[in-house]
N, C-alpha and C positions, 0 to 999 in steps of 0.2 A: 454448573457452578464454576466460577472463575477465581483464580488465585494469581496475584501479581507477584512475581519472584523479585528478589533483590536487584537482579539485572534488567528489570522492567519488561521481561518476556512474560507472557500471560499463558498459564496452563488452564485447560478447561477439562472439567470432569462431568461424568454423567449426573452425579448428585453430590451433595455435600457429604453424605455418608461414605461414598467411595473415596473422597479426599481424605476424610478423617481416618479411614481404614488403611491409609497410605498405599492405596492401589495406584497403578500407573495412570497418568492423565489420558484422557481420550485424545488430546491433541495439544499443540503448543503454537501460540501466535508470537512471532518475533516481529513486532511492529515497526522496526527501524525502516525509515523510508516510506512509511504509510501515512495516510491522512485519515481523520475521522469525520464522517458525515452524519450529522444529527438529523438532517432532512434528506432521507434516502430518495424519496420521490423526486425532489428538486435536483439532486445530484445526478440521478439517472437521466432526467430530461436534459440536463446541461451536456452530459456526455453524448446523448443522442443528437443534440444540436451540433456538436463538434463533428460527429460522423457525417451528418447531413451536409454540413458546409464543405467537408473534404470531398464528398461525392457529388457536390453540386445539386443536391436534391432538397426537397422540402421535408421538414420534420414529419409532417402529416403523412407523407408517402412511405415512411419507414414503419416497420413493426414497432408498436408502442410497448414499452416495458410494462411488466405486471405491476399491479398495485401492491405495494408492500404493506404488511400488517402495521397497525398502529404501534407506536413505541419501538420502532425498528431503528437500529444504529448500523452503519456500515464502517468497517475498518477497511480502507480502500487503498489499493496500489494500482497504478495505471498498467502494469504488466503482470503482476503476480496474482496469486489467489486473493480474492476479497472475502471478507467474513461479514455475515449478516447476523446480528444479535438482536433478539427480541426481549425487551424488558417488560415487566409486569405493569409499570405505571410511568407516568411522565417524570415523577420524582426519581425513580430508579434509573430511567433512561438518562436524565440529566446528570446523575451521579456517575454513571458508567461513561458517558461521553467525556466528562472531566478527567476521569481516571485513564481512559484509553488515550486521550490526547496527551496526557503527561507521560504515559508509557511510550507513545510514538516519538515524543520529543527526546526522551532520555535514554531510550534503548540503544545499546552499543552493538552494532552488527558484526564488527570484525571478529574473526575466529582467532587471529594471531594476537597474542597479548603484548608482543614486543612493540614499544612505542616508536622505535627507530623504523622498524619494518612498516608500521602503519603510516608514518609520515612519508616514507619512500613510496608506498602504494598510492597514497593520495596525490603525490607529486607526479607519479607515472600516469595516473588517470588525467590530471590536468594537462600534462605535456602531450599525451596522446590526442586529447580533444583538440588542443591547439594545432597539432600537426595535421589533423583532419580538417582544420578550418572551422572548428566549432568553438568560437571564443565566447566569453561571457560566463555568467553563473549557470551552473547545472547542479540541481539539488539531487543528491543520491543518498542511499542508505541501504543497509543490508550486509550480508557477508561479502567477502571479496569476490567470490564466484557470482553472486547475484549482481554485484555492481558491474563486473565485467560483462555479464550477459545483458544487462540493461544498456551498457555502452555499445555493444555489438549490435543489438536489435535496433537501438536508435540510429546508428549509422546506416544500417540496411534500410530502414524506413526513409531516412534522408536521401540516400543515393538511388534507391530503386523505387520504392513505393511512392515517393513524391511525384514521379513522372506519371504514375497511374492516377493518383489522387487529383493532380492539377492539370492534366491534359485530356 
């Protein structure tokens, strides 16, 4: 059972009854920086094709992803935990895709509520990327620590793993 909070984070419960009994949620999805994939099979094959290209391999030579159940939705991030949600019908799936996309778009990930500190953080990220020679647009989202982690891992991939991928 899913509940969208006013801050667009999504709590999930075992059942509607556990929610109504005001018990703790089973978990929380903070979808800032995430994308929502309505066609999970297609999305997984696209990611597999990207891996194959980096490895210089054929998609057919790599282990194929499992077939996902019908009416499955993925809340996807390229580095963080992904969530697979199974709806009961196409209509329910369509409704949840719309809601999850809205949540991913509107969710505010920063933990610091100070607008000056937030702008300073965003400027520091921009300047750090420029200092590293990473110009251009970079889409990010999440808490400050998640954004810094993404930045560091991206830089490690760029400077270290690119030699492995492309040589």
